[in-house]
C-alpha positions as CSV (number, residue, x, y, z in Angstrom):
1,M,0.0,0.0,0.0
2,K,2.8,2.4,0.8
3,I,4.5,1.8,-2.6
4,T,1.3,2.4,-4.5
5,R,0.6,5.6,-2.5
6,H,4.1,6.8,-3.2
7,L,3.9,5.9,-6.9
8,L,0.5,7.6,-7.2
9,G,1.6,10.7,-5.1
10,H,3.2,14.0,-5.9
11,N,6.4,12.5,-7.1
12,F,4.7,10.5,-9.8
13,F,2.9,13.7,-11.0
14,K,6.1,15.8,-10.8
15,I,8.0,13.3,-12.9
16,S,5.2,13.1,-15.4
17,A,4.9,17.0,-15.5
18,I,8.6,17.3,-16.2
19,F,8.3,14.8,-18.9
20,W,5.3,16.3,-20.4
21,T,6.9,19.8,-20.5
22,L,10.0,18.4,-22.2
23,L,7.8,16.7,-24.7
24,I,6.0,19.9,-25.5
25,F,9.3,21.7,-26.1
26,Y,10.5,18.9,-28.2
27,L,7.4,18.5,-30.3
28,C,6.8,22.3,-30.7
29,L,10.4,23.2,-31.4
30,N,11.4,20.2,-33.5
31,D,12.3,21.7,-37.0
32,T,11.1,18.6,-39.0
33,P,8.0,19.1,-41.0
34,S,5.1,17.5,-39.2
35,L,3.1,14.9,-41.1
36,P,0.2,13.9,-38.9
37,I,-1.0,10.3,-39.3
38,I,-4.7,11.4,-38.8
39,S,-5.5,14.7,-40.6
40,F,-8.5,16.9,-40.5
41,E,-9.0,20.6,-40.3
42,N,-7.6,22.3,-37.2
43,I,-6.1,19.1,-35.7
44,D,-3.1,21.1,-34.5
45,K,-5.4,23.3,-32.4
46,I,-6.8,20.3,-30.7
47,I,-3.3,19.1,-30.0
48,H,-2.3,22.4,-28.6
49,F,-5.4,22.3,-26.4
50,V,-4.5,18.9,-25.1
51,F,-0.8,19.7,-24.6
52,Y,-1.7,22.6,-22.3
53,F,-4.7,20.9,-20.6
54,V,-2.4,18.0,-19.5
55,F,0.4,20.4,-18.7
56,V,-1.7,22.3,-16.2
57,F,-3.3,19.1,-14.8
58,L,0.1,17.4,-14.2
59,W,1.7,20.4,-12.6
60,I,-1.2,21.1,-10.3
61,M,-1.4,17.5,-9.3
62,S,2.3,17.6,-8.5
63,L,1.9,20.4,-6.0
64,K,2.1,19.5,-2.2
65,H,0.2,22.7,-1.3
66,I,-3.2,23.0,-2.6
67,S,-4.1,26.6,-2.8
68,L,-5.6,29.0,-5.4
69,R,-2.3,31.0,-5.4
70,Y,-0.3,27.9,-6.6
71,F,-2.9,26.9,-9.1
72,L,-2.9,30.4,-10.6
73,I,0.9,30.3,-10.8
74,V,0.7,27.0,-12.8
75,L,-1.9,28.7,-15.0
76,F,0.3,31.8,-15.6
77,I,3.3,29.7,-16.3
78,A,1.4,27.7,-18.9
79,I,0.1,30.7,-20.8
80,V,3.6,32.4,-20.8
81,L,5.1,29.1,-21.9
82,G,2.6,28.8,-24.8
83,I,3.3,32.3,-26.0
84,S,7.0,31.9,-25.5
85,I,7.0,28.7,-27.6
86,E,5.2,30.4,-30.5
87,F,7.8,33.2,-30.5
88,L,10.6,30.6,-30.4
89,Q,9.0,28.8,-33.3
90,E,8.9,31.9,-35.4
91,N,12.5,32.8,-34.7
92,F,14.4,29.5,-34.3
93,T,12.8,27.1,-36.6
94,Q,12.4,27.0,-40.4
95,N,9.3,24.7,-40.7
96,R,7.2,26.2,-37.8
97,A,5.6,29.6,-37.6
98,F,4.0,31.8,-35.1
99,D,0.3,31.4,-34.9
100,W,-2.0,33.4,-32.7
101,Y,-4.7,30.7,-32.8
102,D,-2.2,28.2,-31.3
103,I,-1.8,30.6,-28.4
104,V,-5.6,30.7,-28.1
105,A,-5.7,26.9,-28.2
106,N,-3.0,26.7,-25.6
107,A,-4.6,29.1,-23.3
108,L,-8.0,27.6,-23.6
109,G,-6.6,24.2,-22.8
110,A,-4.7,25.5,-19.7
111,I,-7.7,27.5,-18.5
112,T,-10.1,24.5,-19.0
113,S,-7.8,22.2,-17.1
114,F,-7.4,24.9,-14.3
115,I,-11.2,25.3,-14.0
116,L,-11.8,21.4,-13.8
117,V,-9.0,20.7,-11.4
118,K,-10.0,23.7,-9.3
119,S,-13.8,22.5,-9.2
120,Y,-12.7,19.0,-8.4
121,H,-10.8,20.2,-5.4
122,V,-13.7,22.4,-4.2
123,I,-16.0,19.5,-4.4
124,Q,-13.6,17.2,-2.7
125,N,-13.1,19.7,0.1
126,K,-16.9,20.1,0.6
127,N,-17.2,16.2,0.8
128,I,-14.4,15.9,3.3
129,S,-15.9,18.6,5.6
130,H,-19.3,17.0,5.7
Protein backbone atom coordinates (compact mmCIF):
# COMPACT_ATOMS: atom_id res chain seq x y z
CA MET A 1 0.00 0.00 0.00
CA LYS A 2 2.84 2.42 0.80
CA ILE A 3 4.47 1.77 -2.59
CA THR A 4 1.20 2.41 -4.41
CA ARG A 5 0.58 5.63 -2.49
CA HIS A 6 4.14 6.76 -3.22
CA LEU A 7 3.87 5.96 -6.93
CA LEU A 8 0.53 7.73 -7.24
CA GLY A 9 1.59 10.68 -5.10
CA HIS A 10 3.18 14.01 -5.86
CA ASN A 11 6.42 12.46 -7.11
CA PHE A 12 4.67 10.54 -9.88
CA PHE A 13 2.90 13.70 -11.03
CA LYS A 14 6.07 15.79 -10.77
CA ILE A 15 8.04 13.33 -12.91
CA SER A 16 5.14 13.15 -15.38
CA ALA A 17 4.87 16.96 -15.46
CA ILE A 18 8.58 17.37 -16.18
CA PHE A 19 8.41 14.73 -18.91
CA TRP A 20 5.31 16.37 -20.42
CA THR A 21 6.94 19.81 -20.39
CA LEU A 22 10.02 18.47 -22.17
CA LEU A 23 7.77 16.69 -24.67
CA ILE A 24 5.97 19.96 -25.44
CA PHE A 25 9.29 21.70 -26.04
CA TYR A 26 10.55 18.89 -28.24
CA LEU A 27 7.41 18.52 -30.34
CA CYS A 28 6.83 22.25 -30.73
CA LEU A 29 10.43 23.20 -31.48
CA ASN A 30 11.41 20.16 -33.54
CA ASP A 31 12.22 21.63 -36.93
CA THR A 32 11.21 18.68 -39.06
CA PRO A 33 8.02 19.14 -41.04
CA SER A 34 5.11 17.49 -39.27
CA LEU A 35 3.11 14.89 -41.09
CA PRO A 36 0.21 13.85 -38.91
CA ILE A 37 -1.04 10.31 -39.37
CA ILE A 38 -4.61 11.46 -38.85
CA SER A 39 -5.41 14.68 -40.61
CA PHE A 40 -8.45 16.92 -40.46
CA GLU A 41 -8.98 20.63 -40.31
CA ASN A 42 -7.56 22.29 -37.17
CA ILE A 43 -6.18 19.07 -35.64
CA ASP A 44 -3.13 21.08 -34.56
CA LYS A 45 -5.37 23.35 -32.45
CA ILE A 46 -6.82 20.29 -30.71
CA ILE A 47 -3.29 19.04 -30.09
CA HIS A 48 -2.28 22.41 -28.62
CA PHE A 49 -5.37 22.38 -26.39
CA VAL A 50 -4.51 18.87 -25.13
CA PHE A 51 -0.83 19.73 -24.59
CA TYR A 52 -1.65 22.58 -22.24
CA PHE A 53 -4.66 20.91 -20.63
CA VAL A 54 -2.42 18.02 -19.56
CA PHE A 55 0.42 20.40 -18.66
CA VAL A 56 -1.73 22.29 -16.14
CA PHE A 57 -3.31 19.09 -14.81
CA LEU A 58 0.04 17.38 -14.16
CA TRP A 59 1.71 20.42 -12.60
CA ILE A 60 -1.23 21.15 -10.31
CA MET A 61 -1.40 17.49 -9.25
CA SER A 62 2.33 17.60 -8.48
CA LEU A 63 1.86 20.39 -5.95
CA LYS A 64 2.11 19.50 -2.28
CA HIS A 65 0.22 22.62 -1.23
CA ILE A 66 -3.25 22.95 -2.65
CA SER A 67 -4.13 26.63 -2.87
CA LEU A 68 -5.58 29.01 -5.41
CA ARG A 69 -2.32 30.96 -5.44
CA TYR A 70 -0.28 27.94 -6.58
CA PHE A 71 -2.95 26.93 -9.09
CA LEU A 72 -2.86 30.43 -10.59
CA ILE A 73 0.94 30.36 -10.78
CA VAL A 74 0.76 27.11 -12.77
CA LEU A 75 -1.88 28.63 -15.06
CA PHE A 76 0.23 31.76 -15.58
CA ILE A 77 3.33 29.69 -16.38
CA ALA A 78 1.37 27.59 -18.88
CA ILE A 79 0.09 30.65 -20.72
CA VAL A 80 3.51 32.33 -20.76
CA LEU A 81 5.10 29.07 -21.95
CA GLY A 82 2.58 28.76 -24.78
CA ILE A 83 3.26 32.32 -25.94
CA SER A 84 7.04 31.91 -25.59
CA ILE A 85 7.12 28.72 -27.63
CA GLU A 86 5.22 30.44 -30.45
CA PHE A 87 7.85 33.19 -30.56
CA LEU A 88 10.63 30.58 -30.44
CA GLN A 89 9.03 28.73 -33.35
CA GLU A 90 8.97 31.92 -35.39
CA ASN A 91 12.58 32.86 -34.65
CA PHE A 92 14.46 29.57 -34.27
CA THR A 93 12.82 27.08 -36.61
CA GLN A 94 12.38 27.03 -40.35
CA ASN A 95 9.36 24.76 -40.69
CA ARG A 96 7.27 26.21 -37.86
CA ALA A 97 5.56 29.58 -37.69
CA PHE A 98 4.04 31.87 -35.10
CA ASP A 99 0.27 31.41 -34.88
CA TRP A 100 -2.07 33.44 -32.68
CA TYR A 101 -4.65 30.66 -32.86
CA ASP A 102 -2.13 28.24 -31.35
CA ILE A 103 -1.77 30.63 -28.43
CA VAL A 104 -5.55 30.74 -28.06
CA ALA A 105 -5.75 26.92 -28.14
CA ASN A 106 -2.91 26.68 -25.59
CA ALA A 107 -4.60 29.16 -23.25
CA LEU A 108 -8.02 27.52 -23.60
CA GLY A 109 -6.53 24.12 -22.76
CA ALA A 110 -4.72 25.54 -19.73
CA ILE A 111 -7.77 27.48 -18.48
CA THR A 112 -10.12 24.52 -18.99
CA SER A 113 -7.80 22.24 -17.03
CA PHE A 114 -7.45 24.86 -14.29
CA ILE A 115 -11.23 25.22 -13.96
CA LEU A 116 -11.83 21.47 -13.87
CA VAL A 117 -9.06 20.71 -11.37
CA LYS A 118 -10.05 23.66 -9.16
CA SER A 119 -13.71 22.56 -9.26
CA TYR A 120 -12.69 19.02 -8.36
CA HIS A 121 -10.74 20.27 -5.33
CA VAL A 122 -13.65 22.45 -4.20
CA ILE A 123 -16.06 19.50 -4.43
CA GLN A 124 -13.58 17.18 -2.73
CA ASN A 125 -13.10 19.66 0.15
CA LYS A 126 -16.86 20.00 0.60
CA ASN A 127 -17.22 16.21 0.76
CA ILE A 128 -14.41 15.94 3.32
CA SER A 129 -15.88 18.63 5.58
CA HIS A 130 -19.32 16.99 5.69
